[in-house]
DRENMAR-998935 format. One record per residue (C-alpha): residue number from 1; x negated, z negated, y negated. Coordinates in Angstrom, 1 decimal. Example, Ala and Ser with C-alpha at 12.3 -4.5 7.8 and 13.67 -1.06 7.14 Angstrom:
BEGIN
atom num->1; east->-12.3; up->-7.8; north->4.5 .
atom num->2; east->-13.7; up->-7.1; north->1.1 .
% end
This chain:
BEGIN
atom num->1; east->15.7; up->-10.0; north->15.5 .
atom num->2; east->18.3; up->-12.3; north->14.2 .
atom num->3; east->17.1; up->-12.4; north->10.6 .
atom num->4; east->16.9; up->-9.2; north->8.5 .
atom num->5; east->13.5; up->-7.6; north->8.3 .
atom num->6; east->11.9; up->-6.4; north->5.1 .
atom num->7; east->8.6; up->-4.5; north->4.7 .
atom num->8; east->7.2; up->-5.5; north->1.3 .
atom num->9; east->4.5; up->-3.2; north->-0.1 .
atom num->10; east->2.7; up->-5.0; north->-2.9 .
atom num->11; east->0.9; up->-2.8; north->-5.4 .
atom num->12; east->-2.5; up->-3.1; north->-7.1 .
atom num->13; east->-1.2; up->-5.3; north->-9.8 .
atom num->14; east->-0.4; up->-7.9; north->-7.2 .
atom num->15; east->-4.2; up->-8.2; north->-6.5 .
atom num->16; east->-5.9; up->-7.2; north->-9.8 .
atom num->17; east->-4.1; up->-7.7; north->-13.1 .
atom num->18; east->-6.6; up->-5.8; north->-15.3 .
atom num->19; east->-10.2; up->-4.8; north->-15.7 .
atom num->20; east->-11.1; up->-8.3; north->-17.0 .
atom num->21; east->-9.8; up->-10.0; north->-13.8 .
atom num->22; east->-11.5; up->-8.1; north->-10.9 .
atom num->23; east->-13.5; up->-11.0; north->-9.5 .
atom num->24; east->-12.4; up->-12.6; north->-6.3 .
atom num->25; east->-11.1; up->-15.8; north->-7.9 .
atom num->26; east->-8.9; up->-13.8; north->-10.2 .
atom num->27; east->-7.6; up->-11.8; north->-7.2 .
atom num->28; east->-6.8; up->-15.0; north->-5.4 .
atom num->29; east->-4.8; up->-16.3; north->-8.3 .
atom num->30; east->-2.9; up->-13.0; north->-8.5 .
atom num->31; east->-2.1; up->-13.1; north->-4.8 .
atom num->32; east->-0.9; up->-16.7; north->-5.0 .
atom num->33; east->1.5; up->-15.7; north->-7.8 .
atom num->34; east->2.9; up->-12.7; north->-5.8 .
atom num->35; east->3.2; up->-14.9; north->-2.7 .
atom num->36; east->5.4; up->-17.4; north->-4.5 .
atom num->37; east->7.9; up->-14.6; north->-5.0 .
atom num->38; east->7.6; up->-13.4; north->-1.4 .
atom num->39; east->8.2; up->-16.9; north->-0.3 .
atom num->40; east->11.5; up->-16.8; north->-2.2 .
atom num->41; east->12.6; up->-13.9; north->0.0 .
atom num->42; east->11.8; up->-16.0; north->3.1 .
atom num->43; east->13.8; up->-18.9; north->1.8 .
atom num->44; east->16.7; up->-16.5; north->1.5 .
atom num->45; east->16.5; up->-15.7; north->5.2 .
atom num->46; east->14.3; up->-12.6; north->5.3 .
atom num->47; east->11.6; up->-11.9; north->7.9 .
atom num->48; east->8.8; up->-10.2; north->6.0 .
atom num->49; east->6.0; up->-7.8; north->6.7 .
atom num->50; east->3.6; up->-7.6; north->3.8 .
atom num->51; east->1.5; up->-4.5; north->3.2 .
atom num->52; east->-1.0; up->-4.0; north->0.4 .
atom num->53; east->-3.4; up->-1.7; north->-1.3 .
atom num->54; east->-7.2; up->-1.9; north->-1.2 .
atom num->55; east->-8.4; up->0.9; north->-3.5 .
atom num->56; east->-10.5; up->-1.2; north->-6.0 .
atom num->57; east->-11.9; up->-3.4; north->-3.2 .
atom num->58; east->-13.1; up->-0.3; north->-1.3 .
atom num->59; east->-14.7; up->0.9; north->-4.5 .
atom num->60; east->-16.5; up->-2.4; north->-5.0 .
atom num->61; east->-18.0; up->-2.2; north->-1.5 .
atom num->62; east->-19.1; up->1.4; north->-2.0 .
atom num->63; east->-20.9; up->0.3; north->-5.1 .
atom num->64; east->-22.6; up->-2.5; north->-3.3 .
atom num->65; east->-23.7; up->0.0; north->-0.7 .
atom num->66; east->-25.3; up->2.1; north->-3.4 .
atom num->67; east->-27.0; up->-0.8; north->-5.1 .
atom num->68; east->-28.3; up->-2.3; north->-1.8 .
atom num->69; east->-29.5; up->0.9; north->-0.1 .
atom num->70; east->-32.1; up->1.3; north->1.5 .
atom num->71; east->-32.7; up->-2.5; north->1.6 .
atom num->72; east->-29.4; up->-2.9; north->3.6 .
atom num->73; east->-27.7; up->-0.4; north->5.8 .
atom num->74; east->-24.7; up->1.5; north->4.3 .
atom num->75; east->-21.2; up->0.7; north->5.7 .
atom num->76; east->-19.0; up->3.5; north->7.1 .
atom num->77; east->-15.7; up->4.0; north->5.3 .
atom num->78; east->-13.5; up->3.0; north->8.3 .
atom num->79; east->-15.4; up->-0.3; north->8.6 .
atom num->80; east->-15.0; up->-0.8; north->4.8 .
atom num->81; east->-11.3; up->-0.4; north->5.4 .
atom num->82; east->-11.4; up->-3.1; north->8.1 .
atom num->83; east->-13.5; up->-5.4; north->5.8 .
atom num->84; east->-10.9; up->-5.2; north->3.0 .
atom num->85; east->-7.9; up->-5.5; north->5.3 .
atom num->86; east->-9.5; up->-8.7; north->6.7 .
atom num->87; east->-10.4; up->-10.2; north->3.3 .
atom num->88; east->-7.1; up->-9.4; north->1.5 .
atom num->89; east->-5.1; up->-10.3; north->4.6 .
atom num->90; east->-6.9; up->-13.7; north->4.6 .
atom num->91; east->-6.0; up->-14.2; north->0.9 .
atom num->92; east->-2.3; up->-13.4; north->1.4 .
atom num->93; east->-2.1; up->-15.4; north->4.6 .
atom num->94; east->-3.7; up->-18.5; north->3.0 .
atom num->95; east->-1.5; up->-18.2; north->-0.1 .
atom num->96; east->1.7; up->-17.9; north->2.0 .
atom num->97; east->0.6; up->-20.8; north->4.2 .
atom num->98; east->0.0; up->-23.0; north->1.2 .
atom num->99; east->3.3; up->-21.9; north->-0.5 .
atom num->100; east->5.2; up->-22.8; north->2.7 .
atom num->101; east->3.6; up->-26.2; north->2.8 .
atom num->102; east->4.7; up->-26.8; north->-0.8 .
atom num->103; east->8.2; up->-25.8; north->0.0 .
atom num->104; east->8.5; up->-27.5; north->3.4 .
atom num->105; east->9.0; up->-24.2; north->5.2 .
atom num->106; east->8.0; up->-24.2; north->8.8 .
atom num->107; east->6.7; up->-20.6; north->9.2 .
atom num->108; east->3.4; up->-19.1; north->10.4 .
atom num->109; east->1.5; up->-16.1; north->9.0 .
atom num->110; east->-0.6; up->-13.6; north->10.9 .
atom num->111; east->-2.8; up->-10.9; north->9.3 .
atom num->112; east->-3.3; up->-7.8; north->11.6 .
atom num->113; east->-6.1; up->-5.4; north->11.1 .
atom num->114; east->-4.2; up->-2.2; north->11.5 .
atom num->115; east->-5.3; up->1.3; north->12.6 .
atom num->116; east->-3.2; up->4.3; north->11.8 .
atom num->117; east->-3.4; up->7.6; north->13.7 .
atom num->118; east->-3.8; up->10.9; north->11.8 .
atom num->119; east->-4.1; up->14.5; north->13.0 .
atom num->120; east->-7.8; up->15.5; north->13.2 .
atom num->121; east->-6.6; up->19.0; north->12.0 .
atom num->122; east->-4.7; up->17.6; north->9.0 .
atom num->123; east->-5.1; up->20.1; north->6.2 .
atom num->124; east->-6.1; up->17.2; north->3.9 .
atom num->125; east->-9.5; up->17.2; north->5.5 .
atom num->126; east->-10.2; up->20.6; north->4.1 .
atom num->127; east->-9.0; up->19.7; north->0.6 .
atom num->128; east->-9.9; up->16.1; north->-0.4 .
atom num->129; east->-7.7; up->15.0; north->-3.2 .
atom num->130; east->-7.8; up->11.1; north->-3.1 .
atom num->131; east->-10.1; up->9.5; north->-5.7 .
atom num->132; east->-12.3; up->6.8; north->-4.4 .
atom num->133; east->-14.7; up->4.4; north->-6.1 .
atom num->134; east->-15.1; up->4.1; north->-9.8 .
atom num->135; east->-15.3; up->6.9; north->-12.4 .
atom num->136; east->-18.8; up->8.0; north->-13.2 .
atom num->137; east->-20.8; up->10.4; north->-15.4 .
atom num->138; east->-21.5; up->14.1; north->-14.8 .
atom num->139; east->-25.1; up->13.3; north->-14.0 .
atom num->140; east->-24.1; up->10.8; north->-11.2 .
atom num->141; east->-21.4; up->13.2; north->-10.1 .
atom num->142; east->-24.1; up->15.8; north->-9.5 .
atom num->143; east->-26.1; up->13.3; north->-7.4 .
atom num->144; east->-23.0; up->12.5; north->-5.3 .
atom num->145; east->-22.4; up->16.2; north->-4.8 .
atom num->146; east->-26.0; up->16.6; north->-3.6 .
atom num->147; east->-25.3; up->13.9; north->-1.0 .
atom num->148; east->-22.3; up->15.9; north->0.3 .
atom num->149; east->-19.4; up->14.3; north->-1.6 .
atom num->150; east->-16.6; up->16.4; north->-3.1 .
atom num->151; east->-16.6; up->15.3; north->-6.8 .
atom num->152; east->-13.9; up->16.3; north->-9.3 .
atom num->153; east->-13.3; up->15.5; north->-13.0 .
atom num->154; east->-10.2; up->13.4; north->-13.4 .
atom num->155; east->-8.1; up->14.0; north->-16.5 .
atom num->156; east->-10.8; up->13.2; north->-19.0 .
atom num->157; east->-11.5; up->9.8; north->-17.5 .
atom num->158; east->-14.7; up->10.8; north->-15.9 .
atom num->159; east->-15.9; up->12.2; north->-12.6 .
atom num->160; east->-14.9; up->10.7; north->-9.3 .
atom num->161; east->-15.6; up->11.2; north->-5.6 .
atom num->162; east->-12.7; up->12.7; north->-3.6 .
atom num->163; east->-11.9; up->12.2; north->0.1 .
atom num->164; east->-9.1; up->13.3; north->2.4 .
atom num->165; east->-5.8; up->11.6; north->2.5 .
atom num->166; east->-4.1; up->12.7; north->5.7 .
atom num->167; east->-0.5; up->12.1; north->6.7 .
atom num->168; east->0.0; up->9.0; north->8.8 .
atom num->169; east->1.5; up->9.7; north->12.2 .
atom num->170; east->1.5; up->6.4; north->14.2 .
atom num->171; east->0.8; up->2.7; north->13.6 .
atom num->172; east->-1.4; up->1.8; north->16.5 .
atom num->173; east->-0.6; up->-1.9; north->16.3 .
atom num->174; east->3.1; up->-1.5; north->15.7 .
atom num->175; east->4.2; up->-3.1; north->19.0 .
atom num->176; east->2.0; up->-6.1; north->18.2 .
atom num->177; east->3.4; up->-6.4; north->14.7 .
atom num->178; east->7.0; up->-6.2; north->16.1 .
atom num->179; east->6.2; up->-8.9; north->18.7 .
atom num->180; east->4.9; up->-11.2; north->16.0 .
atom num->181; east->8.0; up->-10.7; north->13.9 .
atom num->182; east->10.2; up->-11.5; north->17.0 .
atom num->183; east->8.2; up->-14.6; north->17.5 .
atom num->184; east->8.9; up->-15.8; north->14.0 .
atom num->185; east->5.7; up->-14.9; north->12.2 .
atom num->186; east->5.4; up->-13.5; north->8.7 .
atom num->187; east->3.0; up->-10.6; north->9.1 .
atom num->188; east->0.4; up->-8.9; north->6.9 .
atom num->189; east->-0.4; up->-5.4; north->8.1 .
atom num->190; east->-1.3; up->-1.8; north->7.3 .
atom num->191; east->-3.6; up->-2.9; north->4.5 .
atom num->192; east->-4.7; up->0.0; north->2.3 .
atom num->193; east->-2.6; up->2.4; north->4.3 .
atom num->194; east->-4.4; up->1.3; north->7.5 .
atom num->195; east->-7.7; up->2.4; north->9.0 .
atom num->196; east->-7.4; up->6.2; north->9.6 .
atom num->197; east->-8.3; up->7.1; north->13.2 .
atom num->198; east->-8.0; up->10.3; north->15.2 .
atom num->199; east->-7.9; up->11.0; north->19.0 .
atom num->200; east->-10.8; up->12.9; north->20.3 .
atom num->201; east->-10.7; up->15.4; north->23.1 .
atom num->202; east->-10.6; up->12.6; north->25.7 .
atom num->203; east->-7.8; up->10.8; north->23.8 .
atom num->204; east->-10.2; up->8.1; north->22.5 .
atom num->205; east->-9.7; up->6.6; north->19.0 .
atom num->206; east->-12.3; up->7.4; north->16.4 .
atom num->207; east->-12.5; up->6.3; north->12.8 .
atom num->208; east->-12.6; up->9.1; north->10.2 .
atom num->209; east->-13.9; up->9.5; north->6.7 .
atom num->210; east->-10.5; up->9.3; north->4.9 .
atom num->211; east->-8.0; up->7.0; north->3.3 .
atom num->212; east->-4.2; up->6.9; north->3.9 .
atom num->213; east->-1.6; up->6.5; north->1.1 .
atom num->214; east->-0.4; up->2.9; north->1.3 .
atom num->215; east->3.2; up->3.7; north->0.6 .
atom num->216; east->3.3; up->6.4; north->3.2 .
atom num->217; east->1.9; up->4.1; north->5.8 .
atom num->218; east->4.2; up->1.3; north->4.8 .
atom num->219; east->7.2; up->3.7; north->5.0 .
atom num->220; east->6.1; up->4.7; north->8.5 .
atom num->221; east->5.9; up->1.1; north->9.5 .
atom num->222; east->9.3; up->0.2; north->8.0 .
atom num->223; east->10.8; up->3.2; north->9.8 .
atom num->224; east->9.2; up->2.2; north->13.2 .
atom num->225; east->10.4; up->-1.4; north->12.9 .
atom num->226; east->13.9; up->-0.2; north->11.8 .
atom num->227; east->13.4; up->-2.6; north->8.9 .
atom num->228; east->16.6; up->-3.4; north->7.0 .
atom num->229; east->14.8; up->-3.2; north->3.6 .
atom num->230; east->11.8; up->-1.4; north->2.3 .
atom num->231; east->10.7; up->-3.1; north->-0.9 .
atom num->232; east->7.9; up->-1.6; north->-3.1 .
atom num->233; east->6.6; up->-4.0; north->-5.7 .
atom num->234; east->5.0; up->-2.3; north->-8.7 .
atom num->235; east->4.2; up->-2.8; north->-12.4 .
atom num->236; east->7.7; up->-2.1; north->-13.7 .
atom num->237; east->11.1; up->-3.8; north->-13.2 .
atom num->238; east->12.8; up->-0.5; north->-12.5 .
atom num->239; east->12.2; up->3.2; north->-11.9 .
atom num->240; east->12.8; up->5.5; north->-14.8 .
atom num->241; east->13.3; up->9.2; north->-15.4 .
atom num->242; east->11.8; up->10.9; north->-18.5 .
atom num->243; east->9.4; up->8.0; north->-18.4 .
atom num->244; east->7.9; up->7.2; north->-21.8 .
atom num->245; east->10.0; up->9.9; north->-23.4 .
atom num->246; east->12.7; up->9.5; north->-26.1 .
atom num->247; east->15.3; up->10.1; north->-23.5 .
atom num->248; east->13.9; up->7.7; north->-21.0 .
atom num->249; east->16.5; up->6.2; north->-18.7 .
atom num->250; east->16.2; up->3.3; north->-16.3 .
atom num->251; east->17.8; up->3.7; north->-12.9 .
atom num->252; east->19.8; up->0.7; north->-11.4 .
atom num->253; east->21.1; up->2.3; north->-8.2 .
atom num->254; east->20.8; up->5.8; north->-6.8 .
atom num->255; east->21.6; up->7.4; north->-3.5 .
atom num->256; east->19.2; up->9.1; north->-1.2 .
atom num->257; east->20.5; up->12.5; north->-2.2 .
atom num->258; east->20.1; up->11.7; north->-5.9 .
atom num->259; east->16.5; up->10.4; north->-5.2 .
atom num->260; east->15.7; up->13.7; north->-3.5 .
atom num->261; east->17.1; up->15.7; north->-6.3 .
atom num->262; east->15.3; up->13.8; north->-9.0 .
atom num->263; east->12.0; up->14.0; north->-7.0 .
atom num->264; east->12.4; up->17.8; north->-6.5 .
atom num->265; east->13.0; up->18.1; north->-10.3 .
atom num->266; east->9.6; up->16.5; north->-10.9 .
atom num->267; east->10.8; up->13.3; north->-12.6 .
atom num->268; east->8.2; up->11.2; north->-10.7 .
atom num->269; east->4.6; up->11.8; north->-11.3 .
atom num->270; east->2.2; up->12.2; north->-8.4 .
atom num->271; east->-0.2; up->9.6; north->-9.8 .
atom num->272; east->2.4; up->6.9; north->-10.3 .
atom num->273; east->6.0; up->6.7; north->-9.0 .
atom num->274; east->6.0; up->10.0; north->-7.1 .
atom num->275; east->4.3; up->8.7; north->-3.8 .
atom num->276; east->6.6; up->5.6; north->-3.9 .
atom num->277; east->9.8; up->7.7; north->-4.1 .
atom num->278; east->8.5; up->10.1; north->-1.5 .
atom num->279; east->7.8; up->7.2; north->0.9 .
atom num->280; east->11.3; up->5.7; north->0.3 .
atom num->281; east->12.9; up->9.1; north->1.0 .
atom num->282; east->11.0; up->9.4; north->4.3 .
atom num->283; east->12.1; up->5.8; north->5.3 .
atom num->284; east->15.7; up->6.3; north->4.4 .
atom num->285; east->15.9; up->9.6; north->6.2 .
atom num->286; east->14.3; up->8.0; north->9.3 .
atom num->287; east->16.4; up->4.8; north->9.2 .
atom num->288; east->20.0; up->5.5; north->8.3 .
atom num->289; east->20.8; up->1.8; north->8.2 .
atom num->290; east->18.1; up->1.0; north->5.7 .
atom num->291; east->18.0; up->0.5; north->2.0 .
atom num->292; east->15.1; up->0.4; north->-0.5 .
atom num->293; east->14.2; up->-1.5; north->-3.6 .
atom num->294; east->11.6; up->-1.0; north->-6.4 .
atom num->295; east->10.7; up->-3.8; north->-8.8 .
atom num->296; east->7.9; up->-6.1; north->-10.0 .
atom num->297; east->6.8; up->-9.0; north->-7.8 .
atom num->298; east->8.1; up->-11.6; north->-10.3 .
atom num->299; east->11.5; up->-9.9; north->-10.3 .
atom num->300; east->12.0; up->-9.8; north->-6.6 .
atom num->301; east->14.6; up->-12.7; north->-6.5 .
atom num->302; east->16.6; up->-11.3; north->-9.4 .
atom num->303; east->16.5; up->-7.8; north->-7.9 .
atom num->304; east->17.8; up->-9.1; north->-4.5 .
atom num->305; east->20.7; up->-10.6; north->-6.5 .
atom num->306; east->21.3; up->-7.2; north->-8.1 .
atom num->307; east->20.3; up->-8.3; north->-11.6 .
atom num->308; east->17.3; up->-5.9; north->-11.9 .
atom num->309; east->15.2; up->-3.4; north->-9.9 .
atom num->310; east->16.1; up->0.0; north->-8.7 .
atom num->311; east->18.1; up->0.2; north->-5.5 .
atom num->312; east->17.9; up->3.4; north->-3.4 .
atom num->313; east->20.7; up->3.5; north->-0.8 .
atom num->314; east->22.2; up->5.8; north->1.7 .
atom num->315; east->24.8; up->8.3; north->0.6 .
% end
C-alpha cells in the first residue's frame, strides 16, 4: 500500500448529536458533517477505513420489534446488526461519494457488512454487562426479565436490558477489506463492532445474541491491517486525566507506557474514555510501527497538524 492507512473509528456523536436529533434526516446531516472532515484526511494522502457505532440504531429496531409484535415477526439481534451496518454504511458511503464529487476527488467507497468471530465460551456470555435499547421503568424491566432478559438498574438513569459483550478474535472479512484498500477504495467496515459470530462444532459460522465493543473491534482491524494510524473520533478535542475535577489536565502527547500507567491508575472511566484507551493500547502493542490519535471529528485536520488532539505513540 503506497499511501498510509488510517482506521478512523467515529463515535456516536458523529451519527446522533443529541436526543432532539435522532431521526434519520438528522443522522444523515451529522454523517455528512463528519465525512467532510474525513475527506480532508484523504486529500492529505491517507487511505481510510471508517468504522462506526450503531448502539442507538439497534435500540430503535428493538423498540420497533416490540411495537410491531405479533403483527410482524421479531428480528434476531445478529440480523439487526447487519441491518444497521448496511443502513449506516450507506449513509457514510453516500456522504463520502458526494463530498468527493464536490472536491473533484476521484475515489470510490465500499461499505462491507462485517462479521467478527468470538469465542463461544467467552466468559462475557455468563455475565452480560452491555446495555442495549433504551432505559425503561421497573415495571417494564420486570416484563423483560420474564421474557428471559438480564435487566439491571443503571446509575439512577433507569432499568436497561443487558447482553454479552465478548472479546473480538478475528475479522472474518479482513482479507476483503485489505484487497479493497489495495485497489484504492475507501472502506466502511466493522460497523457497531461487527456482527458477532461463533464457530460451531463443525466449524460453521453462527450468529450469536451479543454485541462487540466498537473500539475493540476497530483496534483488531487496525492491528490486522497494520494500519499506520488508529484515530478515534469522540466528543472532546483531547483526552484528559482527572476529568471534570479541579485538577483536570488535558493530554497532548503520551507514550504507550504512559497510557498503560494512567489506564491502570483508573484515570479513564469504563463508560467513556476507558474502552478507547484500552483499544489503543491493544493496537499499539500489536503494531509497533503504529500511532494513535483521539479528537473530535471537526478537529481531525488540526490534530493531524499537531495543533490539538491527544497523540499516543510508541515509547
